[in-house]
N, CA, C and O atoms as CSV, one atom per row, in Angstrom:
chain,resi,resn,atom,element,x,y,z
A,1,MET,N,N,-26.161,106.001,43.236
A,1,MET,CA,C,-26.394,105.949,41.810
A,1,MET,C,C,-26.001,104.562,41.298
A,1,MET,O,O,-24.975,104.018,41.707
A,2,ARG,N,N,-26.788,104.006,40.430
A,2,ARG,CA,C,-26.512,102.701,39.838
A,2,ARG,C,C,-25.974,102.927,38.420
A,2,ARG,O,O,-26.571,103.645,37.618
A,3,VAL,N,N,-24.824,102.292,38.133
A,3,VAL,CA,C,-24.185,102.461,36.828
A,3,VAL,C,C,-23.847,101.102,36.235
A,3,VAL,O,O,-23.866,100.081,36.922
A,4,ALA,N,N,-23.540,101.114,34.953
A,4,ALA,CA,C,-23.136,99.894,34.258
A,4,ALA,C,C,-21.663,100.016,33.889
A,4,ALA,O,O,-21.195,101.069,33.457
A,5,MET,N,N,-20.940,98.904,34.072
A,5,MET,CA,C,-19.538,98.826,33.637
A,5,MET,C,C,-19.497,97.896,32.430
A,5,MET,O,O,-20.179,96.872,32.405
A,6,TYR,N,N,-18.703,98.253,31.442
A,6,TYR,CA,C,-18.603,97.438,30.235
A,6,TYR,C,C,-17.146,97.092,29.984
A,6,TYR,O,O,-16.291,97.976,29.929
A,7,ALA,N,N,-16.868,95.815,29.832
A,7,ALA,CA,C,-15.514,95.355,29.508
A,7,ALA,C,C,-15.626,94.392,28.337
A,7,ALA,O,O,-16.582,93.624,28.234
A,8,ARG,N,N,-14.620,94.447,27.445
A,8,ARG,CA,C,-14.638,93.607,26.251
A,8,ARG,C,C,-13.237,93.105,25.966
A,8,ARG,O,O,-12.261,93.843,26.101
A,9,VAL,N,N,-13.148,91.849,25.573
A,9,VAL,CA,C,-11.892,91.287,25.098
A,9,VAL,C,C,-12.139,90.709,23.713
A,9,VAL,O,O,-13.231,90.228,23.407
A,10,SER,N,N,-11.100,90.766,22.878
A,10,SER,CA,C,-11.260,90.375,21.488
A,10,SER,C,C,-11.277,88.871,21.272
A,10,SER,O,O,-11.915,88.383,20.339
A,11,ARG,N,N,-10.583,88.134,22.127
A,11,ARG,CA,C,-10.472,86.690,21.919
A,11,ARG,C,C,-11.068,85.941,23.105
A,11,ARG,O,O,-11.127,86.459,24.220
A,12,LEU,N,N,-11.505,84.725,22.847
A,12,LEU,CA,C,-12.120,83.914,23.901
A,12,LEU,C,C,-11.126,83.486,24.967
A,12,LEU,O,O,-11.521,83.210,26.100
A,13,ASP,N,N,-9.832,83.426,24.624
A,13,ASP,CA,C,-8.835,82.999,25.610
A,13,ASP,C,C,-8.310,84.161,26.449
A,13,ASP,O,O,-7.395,83.972,27.250
A,14,GLN,N,N,-8.861,85.339,26.286
A,14,GLN,CA,C,-8.448,86.504,27.070
A,14,GLN,C,C,-9.424,86.736,28.224
A,14,GLN,O,O,-10.572,86.293,28.187
A,15,GLU,N,N,-8.947,87.430,29.233
A,15,GLU,CA,C,-9.783,87.788,30.378
A,15,GLU,C,C,-9.740,89.304,30.569
A,15,GLU,O,O,-8.685,89.913,30.393
A,16,PRO,N,N,-10.865,89.924,30.925
A,16,PRO,CA,C,-10.915,91.375,31.101
A,16,PRO,C,C,-10.574,91.814,32.527
A,16,PRO,O,O,-11.051,92.854,32.979
A,17,ASP,N,N,-9.755,91.034,33.240
A,17,ASP,CA,C,-9.481,91.317,34.652
A,17,ASP,C,C,-8.965,92.722,34.894
A,17,ASP,O,O,-9.454,93.408,35.793
A,18,ASN,N,N,-7.981,93.172,34.110
A,18,ASN,CA,C,-7.422,94.513,34.334
A,18,ASN,C,C,-8.455,95.602,34.078
A,18,ASN,O,O,-8.516,96.587,34.814
A,19,GLN,N,N,-9.259,95.431,33.045
A,19,GLN,CA,C,-10.303,96.419,32.775
A,19,GLN,C,C,-11.280,96.506,33.942
A,19,GLN,O,O,-11.643,97.593,34.391
A,20,LEU,N,N,-11.696,95.334,34.421
A,20,LEU,CA,C,-12.681,95.317,35.508
A,20,LEU,C,C,-12.114,95.867,36.814
A,20,LEU,O,O,-12.822,96.543,37.560
A,21,LEU,N,N,-10.840,95.582,37.096
A,21,LEU,CA,C,-10.213,96.155,38.303
A,21,LEU,C,C,-10.248,97.680,38.263
A,21,LEU,O,O,-10.610,98.333,39.242
A,22,GLU,N,N,-9.871,98.226,37.127
A,22,GLU,CA,C,-9.854,99.683,36.986
A,22,GLU,C,C,-11.262,100.262,37.085
A,22,GLU,O,O,-11.471,101.281,37.744
A,23,LEU,N,N,-12.221,99.619,36.436
A,23,LEU,CA,C,-13.607,100.093,36.500
A,23,LEU,C,C,-14.163,100.022,37.919
A,23,LEU,O,O,-14.847,100.940,38.370
A,24,ARG,N,N,-13.864,98.919,38.625
A,24,ARG,CA,C,-14.367,98.786,40.002
A,24,ARG,C,C,-13.774,99.840,40.926
A,24,ARG,O,O,-14.466,100.366,41.798
A,25,ARG,N,N,-12.481,100.150,40.735
A,25,ARG,CA,C,-11.864,101.222,41.544
A,25,ARG,C,C,-12.538,102.565,41.279
A,25,ARG,O,O,-12.816,103.328,42.203
A,26,TYR,N,N,-12.792,102.837,40.017
A,26,TYR,CA,C,-13.428,104.094,39.623
A,26,TYR,C,C,-14.818,104.203,40.249
A,26,TYR,O,O,-15.177,105.245,40.798
A,27,VAL,N,N,-15.600,103.121,40.166
A,27,VAL,CA,C,-16.956,103.095,40.704
A,27,VAL,C,C,-16.931,103.214,42.227
A,27,VAL,O,O,-17.723,103.957,42.807
A,28,ALA,N,N,-16.019,102.478,42.877
A,28,ALA,CA,C,-15.947,102.510,44.344
A,28,ALA,C,C,-15.553,103.889,44.853
A,28,ALA,O,O,-16.064,104.341,45.878
A,29,ALA,N,N,-14.645,104.567,44.143
A,29,ALA,CA,C,-14.193,105.898,44.565
A,29,ALA,C,C,-15.337,106.910,44.556
A,29,ALA,O,O,-15.278,107.921,45.255
A,30,ARG,N,N,-16.363,106.642,43.777
A,30,ARG,CA,C,-17.491,107.566,43.686
A,30,ARG,C,C,-18.703,107.093,44.492
A,30,ARG,O,O,-19.733,107.765,44.553
A,31,GLY,N,N,-18.550,105.922,45.106
A,31,GLY,CA,C,-19.637,105.403,45.931
A,31,GLY,C,C,-20.825,104.902,45.129
A,31,GLY,O,O,-21.941,104.857,45.646
A,32,TRP,N,N,-20.612,104.533,43.906
A,32,TRP,CA,C,-21.694,104.074,43.047
A,32,TRP,C,C,-21.916,102.578,43.216
A,32,TRP,O,O,-21.039,101.850,43.682
A,33,ASP,N,N,-23.091,102.144,42.833
A,33,ASP,CA,C,-23.433,100.725,42.775
A,33,ASP,C,C,-23.377,100.341,41.289
A,33,ASP,O,O,-23.974,101.017,40.450
A,34,ALA,N,N,-22.663,99.262,40.966
A,34,ALA,CA,C,-22.446,98.954,39.557
A,34,ALA,C,C,-22.788,97.521,39.219
A,34,ALA,O,O,-22.712,96.628,40.062
A,35,VAL,N,N,-23.161,97.323,37.984
A,35,VAL,CA,C,-23.344,95.996,37.414
A,35,VAL,C,C,-22.404,95.918,36.214
A,35,VAL,O,O,-22.280,96.878,35.453
A,36,ALA,N,N,-21.740,94.768,36.045
A,36,ALA,CA,C,-20.745,94.626,34.979
A,36,ALA,C,C,-21.320,93.846,33.804
A,36,ALA,O,O,-21.994,92.832,33.983
A,37,PHE,N,N,-21.044,94.329,32.615
A,37,PHE,CA,C,-21.358,93.631,31.378
A,37,PHE,C,C,-20.035,93.310,30.704
A,37,PHE,O,O,-19.238,94.207,30.430
A,38,VAL,N,N,-19.800,92.031,30.437
A,38,VAL,CA,C,-18.524,91.593,29.865
A,38,VAL,C,C,-18.797,90.826,28.584
A,38,VAL,O,O,-19.654,89.943,28.543
A,39,GLU,N,N,-18.051,91.175,27.530
A,39,GLU,CA,C,-18.150,90.451,26.270
A,39,GLU,C,C,-16.820,89.782,25.985
A,39,GLU,O,O,-15.768,90.416,26.067
A,40,HIS,N,N,-16.865,88.504,25.651
A,40,HIS,CA,C,-15.675,87.732,25.296
A,40,HIS,C,C,-15.699,87.446,23.803
A,40,HIS,O,O,-16.742,87.116,23.241
A,41,GLY,N,N,-14.552,87.575,23.174
A,41,GLY,CA,C,-14.444,87.207,21.763
A,41,GLY,C,C,-15.140,88.157,20.829
A,41,GLY,O,O,-15.614,87.740,19.772
A,42,VAL,N,N,-15.217,89.431,21.186
A,42,VAL,CA,C,-15.850,90.429,20.331
A,42,VAL,C,C,-14.804,91.458,19.958
A,42,VAL,O,O,-14.308,92.188,20.816
A,43,SER,N,N,-14.468,91.519,18.685
A,43,SER,CA,C,-13.439,92.441,18.231
A,43,SER,C,C,-13.987,93.861,18.163
A,43,SER,O,O,-15.149,94.085,17.821
A,44,GLY,N,N,-13.124,94.806,18.495
A,44,GLY,CA,C,-13.500,96.210,18.389
A,44,GLY,C,C,-13.393,96.725,16.970
A,44,GLY,O,O,-13.932,97.782,16.645
A,45,ALA,N,N,-12.696,95.977,16.123
A,45,ALA,CA,C,-12.536,96.392,14.729
A,45,ALA,C,C,-13.710,95.875,13.912
A,45,ALA,O,O,-14.255,94.805,14.184
A,46,LYS,N,N,-14.082,96.646,12.921
A,46,LYS,CA,C,-15.159,96.230,12.027
A,46,LYS,C,C,-14.573,95.996,10.648
A,46,LYS,O,O,-13.677,96.712,10.201
A,47,ASP,N,N,-15.103,94.974,9.982
A,47,ASP,CA,C,-14.634,94.709,8.622
A,47,ASP,C,C,-15.015,95.837,7.680
A,47,ASP,O,O,-14.240,96.219,6.803
A,48,ARG,N,N,-16.195,96.356,7.865
A,48,ARG,CA,C,-16.663,97.431,6.993
A,48,ARG,C,C,-16.966,98.664,7.829
A,48,ARG,O,O,-17.731,98.610,8.792
A,49,ARG,N,N,-16.368,99.747,7.452
A,49,ARG,CA,C,-16.639,101.013,8.128
A,49,ARG,C,C,-17.055,102.042,7.076
A,49,ARG,O,O,-16.369,102.191,6.065
A,50,PRO,N,N,-18.148,102.747,7.290
A,50,PRO,CA,C,-18.494,103.807,6.347
A,50,PRO,C,C,-17.513,104.967,6.516
A,50,PRO,O,O,-17.276,105.435,7.630
A,51,ILE,N,N,-16.956,105.417,5.415
A,51,ILE,CA,C,-16.037,106.568,5.491
A,51,ILE,C,C,-16.881,107.824,5.426
A,51,ILE,O,O,-17.029,108.439,4.370
A,52,GLY,N,N,-17.452,108.210,6.616
A,52,GLY,CA,C,-18.436,109.292,6.647
A,52,GLY,C,C,-17.924,110.601,7.209
A,52,GLY,O,O,-18.657,111.589,7.225
A,53,GLU,N,N,-16.649,110.634,7.684
A,53,GLU,CA,C,-16.180,111.862,8.307
A,53,GLU,C,C,-16.041,112.983,7.289
A,53,GLU,O,O,-16.415,114.123,7.567
A,54,GLY,N,N,-15.513,112.675,6.125
A,54,GLY,CA,C,-15.365,113.688,5.089
A,54,GLY,C,C,-14.539,114.876,5.562
A,54,GLY,O,O,-14.953,116.023,5.396
A,55,LEU,N,N,-13.375,114.610,6.150
A,55,LEU,CA,C,-12.542,115.697,6.660
A,55,LEU,C,C,-11.849,116.418,5.525
A,55,LEU,O,O,-11.240,115.797,4.654
A,56,ASP,N,N,-11.947,117.702,5.545
A,56,ASP,CA,C,-11.253,118.532,4.562
A,56,ASP,C,C,-10.074,119.180,5.283
A,56,ASP,O,O,-10.234,120.184,5.977
A,57,THR,N,N,-8.890,118.596,5.112
A,57,THR,CA,C,-7.721,119.098,5.838
A,57,THR,C,C,-7.111,120.339,5.207
A,57,THR,O,O,-6.035,120.778,5.613
A,58,THR,N,N,-7.790,120.908,4.220
A,58,THR,CA,C,-7.301,122.172,3.651
A,58,THR,C,C,-7.874,123.367,4.406
A,58,THR,O,O,-7.468,124.507,4.177
A,59,THR,N,N,-8.827,123.098,5.314
A,59,THR,CA,C,-9.420,124.185,6.094
A,59,THR,C,C,-8.924,124.113,7.536
A,59,THR,O,O,-8.542,123.040,8.003
A,60,PRO,N,N,-8.925,125.237,8.243
A,60,PRO,CA,C,-8.507,125.214,9.646
A,60,PRO,C,C,-9.372,124.281,10.498
A,60,PRO,O,O,-8.846,123.585,11.367
A,61,ALA,N,N,-10.670,124.255,10.269
A,61,ALA,CA,C,-11.556,123.394,11.052
A,61,ALA,C,C,-11.267,121.921,10.756
A,61,ALA,O,O,-11.296,121.095,11.667
A,62,GLY,N,N,-10.996,121.592,9.524
A,62,GLY,CA,C,-10.683,120.216,9.150
A,62,GLY,C,C,-9.373,119.752,9.766
A,62,GLY,O,O,-9.274,118.624,10.250
A,63,ARG,N,N,-8.363,120.628,9.748
A,63,ARG,CA,C,-7.074,120.283,10.366
A,63,ARG,C,C,-7.221,120.118,11.873
A,63,ARG,O,O,-6.603,119.231,12.462
A,64,MET,N,N,-8.036,120.966,12.504
A,64,MET,CA,C,-8.260,120.849,13.939
A,64,MET,C,C,-8.963,119.520,14.252
A,64,MET,O,O,-8.563,118.811,15.175
A,65,THR,N,N,-9.991,119.188,13.499
A,65,THR,CA,C,-10.723,117.946,13.710
A,65,THR,C,C,-9.805,116.749,13.510
A,65,THR,O,O,-9.835,115.803,14.297
A,66,PHE,N,N,-8.997,116.786,12.473
A,66,PHE,CA,C,-8.050,115.706,12.218
A,66,PHE,C,C,-7.072,115.558,13.379
A,66,PHE,O,O,-6.754,114.441,13.786
A,67,GLY,N,N,-6.596,116.678,13.913
A,67,GLY,CA,C,-5.681,116.649,15.060
A,67,GLY,C,C,-6.315,116.030,16.292
A,67,GLY,O,O,-5.673,115.274,17.021
A,68,ILE,N,N,-7.581,116.356,16.520
A,68,ILE,CA,C,-8.292,115.798,17.675
A,68,ILE,C,C,-8.470,114.293,17.509
A,68,ILE,O,O,-8.240,113.527,18.445
A,69,ILE,N,N,-8.879,113.874,16.318
A,69,ILE,CA,C,-9.057,112.437,16.060
A,69,ILE,C,C,-7.727,111.703,16.221
A,69,ILE,O,O,-7.686,110.615,16.794
A,70,ALA,N,N,-6.643,112.292,15.719
A,70,ALA,CA,C,-5.321,111.668,15.848
A,70,ALA,C,C,-4.909,111.556,17.314
A,70,ALA,O,O,-4.338,110.544,17.720
A,71,ALA,N,N,-5.194,112.587,18.109
A,71,ALA,CA,C,-4.837,112.557,19.528
A,71,ALA,C,C,-5.630,111.484,20.268
A,71,ALA,O,O,-5.081,110.788,21.122
A,72,VAL,N,N,-6.903,111.344,19.951
A,72,VAL,CA,C,-7.730,110.314,20.586
A,72,VAL,C,C,-7.238,108.931,20.180
A,72,VAL,O,O,-7.181,108.030,21.018
A,73,ALA,N,N,-6.884,108.747,18.920
A,73,ALA,CA,C,-6.370,107.447,18.459
A,73,ALA,C,C,-5.056,107.107,19.161
A,73,ALA,O,O,-4.841,105.959,19.552
A,74,GLU,N,N,-4.186,108.091,19.321
A,74,GLU,CA,C,-2.921,107.857,20.019
A,74,GLU,C,C,-3.173,107.495,21.481
A,74,GLU,O,O,-2.535,106.593,22.024
A,75,PHE,N,N,-4.099,108.199,22.107
A,75,PHE,CA,C,-4.456,107.907,23.497
A,75,PHE,C,C,-4.968,106.480,23.639
A,75,PHE,O,O,-4.558,105.760,24.550
A,76,GLU,N,N,-5.860,106.067,22.744
A,76,GLU,CA,C,-6.413,104.719,22.817
A,76,GLU,C,C,-5.340,103.672,22.576
A,76,GLU,O,O,-5.353,102.624,23.222
A,77,ARG,N,N,-4.414,103.928,21.663
A,77,ARG,CA,C,-3.320,102.989,21.408
A,77,ARG,C,C,-2.443,102.829,22.655
A,77,ARG,O,O,-2.042,101.715,22.993
A,78,GLU,N,N,-2.149,103.930,23.331
A,78,GLU,CA,C,-1.349,103.866,24.555
A,78,GLU,C,C,-2.085,103.136,25.674
A,78,GLU,O,O,-1.469,102.406,26.451
A,79,ARG,N,N,-3.395,103.329,25.757
A,79,ARG,CA,C,-4.187,102.622,26.776
A,79,ARG,C,C,-4.183,101.117,26.489
A,79,ARG,O,O,-4.088,100.306,27.411
A,80,THR,N,N,-4.286,100.748,25.210
A,80,THR,CA,C,-4.229,99.338,24.837
A,80,THR,C,C,-2.887,98.752,25.229
A,80,THR,O,O,-2.827,97.659,25.790
A,81,ARG,N,N,-1.812,99.466,24.940
A,81,ARG,CA,C,-0.465,99.015,25.301
A,81,ARG,C,C,-0.353,98.840,26.817
A,81,ARG,O,O,0.207,97.855,27.300
A,82,GLU,N,N,-0.888,99.797,27.548
A,82,GLU,CA,C,-0.860,99.746,29.011
A,82,GLU,C,C,-1.589,98.503,29.526
A,82,GLU,O,O,-1.103,97.824,30.430
A,83,ARG,N,N,-2.760,98.209,28.947
A,83,ARG,CA,C,-3.521,97.033,29.368
A,83,ARG,C,C,-2.768,95.744,29.048
A,83,ARG,O,O,-2.785,94.798,29.837
A,84,ILE,N,N,-2.111,95.709,27.892
A,84,ILE,CA,C,-1.334,94.525,27.520
A,84,ILE,C,C,-0.188,94.321,28.502
A,84,ILE,O,O,0.054,93.199,28.947
A,85,MET,N,N,0.515,95.390,28.842
A,85,MET,CA,C,1.642,95.278,29.776
A,85,MET,C,C,1.156,94.826,31.158
A,85,MET,O,O,1.820,94.014,31.802
A,86,LEU,N,N,0.025,95.329,31.619
A,86,LEU,CA,C,-0.534,94.895,32.902
A,86,LEU,C,C,-0.901,93.410,32.868
A,86,LEU,O,O,-0.670,92.683,33.834
A,87,ALA,N,N,-1.475,92.971,31.750
A,87,ALA,CA,C,-1.833,91.553,31.626
A,87,ALA,C,C,-0.582,90.677,31.634
A,87,ALA,O,O,-0.576,89.616,32.258
A,88,LEU,N,N,0.472,91.109,30.951
A,88,LEU,CA,C,1.722,90.346,30.951
A,88,LEU,C,C,2.330,90.294,32.349
A,88,LEU,O,O,2.818,89.248,32.779
A,89,ASP,N,N,2.301,91.417,33.052
A,89,ASP,CA,C,2.810,91.449,34.433
A,89,ASP,C,C,2.018,90.493,35.323
A,89,ASP,O,O,2.590,89.785,36.152
A,90,ARG,N,N,0.690,90.479,35.141
A,90,ARG,CA,C,-0.148,89.601,35.944
A,90,ARG,C,C,0.176,88.133,35.655
A,90,ARG,O,O,0.222,87.312,36.572
A,91,ARG,N,N,0.400,87.807,34.379
A,91,ARG,CA,C,0.738,86.418,34.019
A,91,ARG,C,C,2.107,86.029,34.550
A,91,ARG,O,O,2.301,84.896,34.990
A,92,ARG,N,N,3.070,86.963,34.514
A,92,ARG,CA,C,4.399,86.677,35.079
A,92,ARG,C,C,4.289,86.420,36.575
A,92,ARG,O,O,4.913,85.498,37.100
A,93,ALA,N,N,3.494,87.238,37.261
A,93,ALA,CA,C,3.322,87.081,38.709
A,93,ALA,C,C,2.678,85.740,39.049
A,93,ALA,O,O,2.957,85.165,40.101
A,94,ARG,N,N,1.822,85.245,38.166
A,94,ARG,CA,C,1.200,83.936,38.366
A,94,ARG,C,C,2.152,82.797,38.040
A,94,ARG,O,O,1.876,81.637,38.345
A,95,GLY,N,N,3.280,83.137,37.416
A,95,GLY,CA,C,4.252,82.113,37.054
A,95,GLY,C,C,4.038,81.522,35.677
A,95,GLY,O,O,4.658,80.517,35.329
A,96,ASP,N,N,3.162,82.136,34.884
A,96,ASP,CA,C,2.933,81.634,33.526
A,96,ASP,C,C,4.165,81.879,32.665
A,96,ASP,O,O,4.851,82.890,32.815
A,97,ARG,N,N,4.431,80.959,31.778
A,97,ARG,CA,C,5.536,81.108,30.842
A,97,ARG,C,C,5.031,81.884,29.638
A,97,ARG,O,O,3.992,81.554,29.067
A,98,LEU,N,N,5.770,82.915,29.256
A,98,LEU,CA,C,5.360,83.772,28.143
A,98,LEU,C,C,6.213,83.476,26.912
A,98,LEU,O,O,7.334,82.979,27.026
A,99,GLY,N,N,5.685,83.779,25.770
A,99,GLY,CA,C,6.432,83.596,24.524
A,99,GLY,C,C,6.196,82.234,23.905
A,99,GLY,O,O,5.408,81.425,24.396
A,100,ARG,N,N,6.901,82.010,22.814
A,100,ARG,CA,C,6.775,80.736,22.124
A,100,ARG,C,C,7.370,79.629,22.972
A,100,ARG,O,O,8.316,79.868,23.721
A,101,PRO,N,N,6.834,78.423,22.868
A,101,PRO,CA,C,7.433,77.317,23.606
A,101,PRO,C,C,8.826,77.013,23.073
A,101,PRO,O,O,9.067,77.063,21.866
A,102,ARG,N,N,9.727,76.700,23.977
A,102,ARG,CA,C,11.095,76.370,23.573
A,102,ARG,C,C,11.111,74.997,22.933
A,102,ARG,O,O,10.463,74.061,23.401
A,103,THR,N,N,11.864,74.899,21.858
A,103,THR,CA,C,12.010,73.597,21.210
A,103,THR,C,C,13.419,73.117,21.446
A,103,THR,O,O,14.387,73.841,21.215
A,104,ARG,N,N,13.521,71.906,21.902
A,104,ARG,CA,C,14.827,71.308,22.122
A,104,ARG,C,C,15.140,70.482,20.886
A,104,ARG,O,O,14.526,69.444,20.638
A,105,VAL,N,N,16.083,70.952,20.136
A,105,VAL,CA,C,16.393,70.310,18.877
A,105,VAL,C,C,17.550,69.351,19.075
A,105,VAL,O,O,18.650,69.738,19.469
A,106,GLN,N,N,17.271,68.100,18.792
A,106,GLN,CA,C,18.299,67.069,18.884
A,106,GLN,C,C,18.640,66.618,17.468
A,106,GLN,O,O,18.015,67.048,16.499
A,107,HIS,N,N,19.624,65.760,17.366
A,107,HIS,CA,C,20.027,65.178,16.081
A,107,HIS,C,C,20.593,66.220,15.117
A,107,HIS,O,O,20.513,66.041,13.902
A,108,LEU,N,N,21.159,67.294,15.638
A,108,LEU,CA,C,21.695,68.332,14.750
A,108,LEU,C,C,22.848,67.826,13.901
A,108,LEU,O,O,23.084,68.323,12.800
A,109,ASP,N,N,23.560,66.841,14.413
A,109,ASP,CA,C,24.706,66.320,13.680
A,109,ASP,C,C,24.319,65.255,12.657
A,109,ASP,O,O,25.164,64.805,11.883
A,110,ASP,N,N,23.053,64.849,12.645
A,110,ASP,CA,C,22.634,63.823,11.695
A,110,ASP,C,C,22.861,64.306,10.265
A,110,ASP,O,O,22.634,65.479,9.969
A,111,PRO,N,N,23.301,63.432,9.386
A,111,PRO,CA,C,23.584,63.834,8.006
A,111,PRO,C,C,22.318,63.890,7.151
A,111,PRO,O,O,22.193,63.180,6.153
A,112,VAL,N,N,21.385,64.744,7.562
A,112,VAL,CA,C,20.153,64.928,6.783
A,112,VAL,C,C,19.993,66.421,6.514
A,112,VAL,O,O,20.627,67.257,7.157
A,113,SER,N,N,19.144,66.731,5.562
A,113,SER,CA,C,18.936,68.135,5.196
A,113,SER,C,C,18.172,68.869,6.298
A,113,SER,O,O,17.564,68.254,7.174
A,114,HIS,N,N,18.222,70.192,6.228
A,114,HIS,CA,C,17.457,71.021,7.170
A,114,HIS,C,C,15.972,70.656,7.084
A,114,HIS,O,O,15.297,70.509,8.103
A,115,ARG,N,N,15.478,70.514,5.851
A,115,ARG,CA,C,14.066,70.216,5.644
A,115,ARG,C,C,13.674,68.882,6.272
A,115,ARG,O,O,12.663,68.795,6.969
A,116,GLU,N,N,14.467,67.852,6.029
A,116,GLU,CA,C,14.148,66.527,6.571
A,116,GLU,C,C,14.163,66.524,8.095
A,116,GLU,O,O,13.280,65.947,8.730
A,117,LEU,N,N,15.170,67.170,8.680
A,117,LEU,CA,C,15.260,67.207,10.136
A,117,LEU,C,C,14.124,68.032,10.734
A,117,LEU,O,O,13.571,67.674,11.774
A,118,ALA,N,N,13.778,69.134,10.078
A,118,ALA,CA,C,12.670,69.972,10.557
A,118,ALA,C,C,11.365,69.183,10.559
A,118,ALA,O,O,10.593,69.256,11.515
A,119,GLU,N,N,11.119,68.434,9.492
A,119,GLU,CA,C,9.898,67.619,9.433
A,119,GLU,C,C,9.902,66.532,10.501
A,119,GLU,O,O,8.881,66.273,11.138
A,120,LEU,N,N,11.051,65.902,10.689
A,120,LEU,CA,C,11.177,64.838,11.689
A,120,LEU,C,C,10.870,65.351,13.092
A,120,LEU,O,O,10.193,64.682,13.872
A,121,LEU,N,N,11.382,66.565,13.410
A,121,LEU,CA,C,11.231,67.102,14.770
A,121,LEU,C,C,10.014,68.006,14.949
A,121,LEU,O,O,9.677,68.384,16.071
A,122,GLY,N,N,9.355,68.352,13.839
A,122,GLY,CA,C,8.171,69.212,13.936
A,122,GLY,C,C,8.497,70.660,14.241
A,122,GLY,O,O,7.746,71.336,14.945
A,123,VAL,N,N,9.620,71.139,13.711
A,123,VAL,CA,C,9.994,72.542,13.868
A,123,VAL,C,C,10.246,73.123,12.485
A,123,VAL,O,O,10.224,72.398,11.490
A,124,SER,N,N,10.485,74.427,12.420
A,124,SER,CA,C,10.714,75.060,11.128
A,124,SER,C,C,12.152,74.843,10.653
A,124,SER,O,O,13.050,74.560,11.445
A,125,ARG,N,N,12.346,74.985,9.328
A,125,ARG,CA,C,13.695,74.858,8.780
A,125,ARG,C,C,14.615,75.955,9.327
A,125,ARG,O,O,15.804,75.726,9.547
A,126,SER,N,N,14.049,77.148,9.544
A,126,SER,CA,C,14.887,78.236,10.068
A,126,SER,C,C,15.386,77.908,11.475
A,126,SER,O,O,16.489,78.310,11.844
A,127,THR,N,N,14.591,77.185,12.265
A,127,THR,CA,C,15.043,76.773,13.598
A,127,THR,C,C,16.226,75.826,13.475
A,127,THR,O,O,17.204,75.966,14.209
A,128,ILE,N,N,16.156,74.868,12.563
A,128,ILE,CA,C,17.252,73.922,12.366
A,128,ILE,C,C,18.501,74.652,11.889
A,128,ILE,O,O,19.595,74.413,12.400
A,129,ARG,N,N,18.341,75.551,10.899
A,129,ARG,CA,C,19.494,76.315,10.408
A,129,ARG,C,C,20.143,77.125,11.524
A,129,ARG,O,O,21.364,77.126,11.678
A,130,ARG,N,N,19.308,77.815,12.299
A,130,ARG,CA,C,19.829,78.657,13.387
A,130,ARG,C,C,20.555,77.815,14.425
A,130,ARG,O,O,21.664,78.159,14.836
A,131,ARG,N,N,19.941,76.713,14.855
A,131,ARG,CA,C,20.560,75.879,15.879
A,131,ARG,C,C,21.856,75.241,15.380
A,131,ARG,O,O,22.822,75.149,16.137
A,132,ARG,N,N,21.894,74.799,14.120
A,132,ARG,CA,C,23.132,74.227,13.583
A,132,ARG,C,C,24.228,75.288,13.514
A,132,ARG,O,O,25.387,75.007,13.818
A,133,ARG,N,N,23.865,76.498,13.117
A,133,ARG,CA,C,24.842,77.595,13.064
A,133,ARG,C,C,25.362,77.900,14.468
A,133,ARG,O,O,26.566,78.061,14.663
A,134,GLU,N,N,24.450,77.980,15.453
A,134,GLU,CA,C,24.867,78.231,16.839
A,134,GLU,C,C,25.791,77.126,17.338
A,134,GLU,O,O,26.779,77.396,18.021
A,135,GLN,N,N,25.468,75.889,16.997
A,135,GLN,CA,C,26.296,74.759,17.431
A,135,GLN,C,C,27.706,74.853,16.844
A,135,GLN,O,O,28.694,74.604,17.535
A,136,ARG,N,N,27.788,75.216,15.554
A,136,ARG,CA,C,29.114,75.369,14.922
A,136,ARG,C,C,29.918,76.481,15.581
A,136,ARG,O,O,31.129,76.352,15.762
A,137,GLN,N,N,29.251,77.566,15.939
A,137,GLN,CA,C,29.947,78.700,16.552
A,137,GLN,C,C,30.426,78.376,17.959
A,137,GLN,O,O,31.428,78.929,18.411
A,138,GLN,N,N,29.728,77.491,18.659
A,138,GLN,CA,C,30.103,77.141,20.025
A,138,GLN,C,C,31.217,76.117,20.092
A,138,GLN,O,O,31.877,75.991,21.123
A,139,GLN,N,N,31.438,75.388,19.016
A,139,GLN,CA,C,32.495,74.376,19.007
A,139,GLN,C,C,33.853,75.064,18.931
A,139,GLN,O,O,34.030,75.985,18.133
A,140,PRO,N,N,34.818,74.634,19.748
A,140,PRO,CA,C,36.140,75.257,19.674
A,140,PRO,C,C,36.759,74.980,18.309
A,140,PRO,O,O,36.567,73.921,17.712
A,141,ALA,N,N,37.501,75.964,17.847
A,141,ALA,CA,C,38.159,75.823,16.551
A,141,ALA,C,C,39.199,74.701,16.633
A,141,ALA,O,O,40.015,74.659,17.553
A,142,ARG,N,N,39.151,73.801,15.658
A,142,ARG,CA,C,40.078,72.676,15.648
A,142,ARG,C,C,41.384,73.110,14.999
A,142,ARG,O,O,41.393,73.751,13.948
A,143,GLN,N,N,42.472,72.753,15.638
A,143,GLN,CA,C,43.777,73.076,15.086
A,143,GLN,C,C,44.386,71.818,14.501
A,143,GLN,O,O,44.369,70.757,15.125
A,144,GLU,N,N,44.910,71.941,13.334
A,144,GLU,CA,C,45.542,70.789,12.688
A,144,GLU,C,C,47.029,70.823,12.946
A,144,GLU,O,O,47.647,71.888,12.958
A,145,ASN,N,N,47.601,69.647,13.152
A,145,ASN,CA,C,49.064,69.562,13.321
A,145,ASN,C,C,49.713,69.731,11.956
A,145,ASN,O,O,49.335,69.084,10.979
A,146,VAL,N,N,50.671,70.590,11.916
A,146,VAL,CA,C,51.360,70.834,10.645
A,146,VAL,C,C,52.695,70.151,10.637
A,146,VAL,O,O,53.427,70.238,9.651
């Protein structure tokens, strides 16, 4: 049997590797022949959605339908989380650095304002405030001779 696999990522800098691995395993386990269709930079969210469900949660059927929709939404959210965690694991295994780039803040002792130093170094004022506070806390308490 010939089937189509579809994978999509929301941003151009993302790769659908985990999706395709899972799809290929599924297809191979069934002995199918597959062709892959991949979309890059296509968001699954739509700016405009028609509110056409018209669920009446005052009826048993409406509450049941709402429960089913909620369960499917929860399932999809967990699958998204799972894919994100797999992608992070794959990047860690490749040795990629994750998170914001570290900023090495120098000149903390300079007699300039947080704003001026932040502009000079190209970091935020909160970074300067935090680093200056950390520096003060790390300095041993000075004792005065009485």
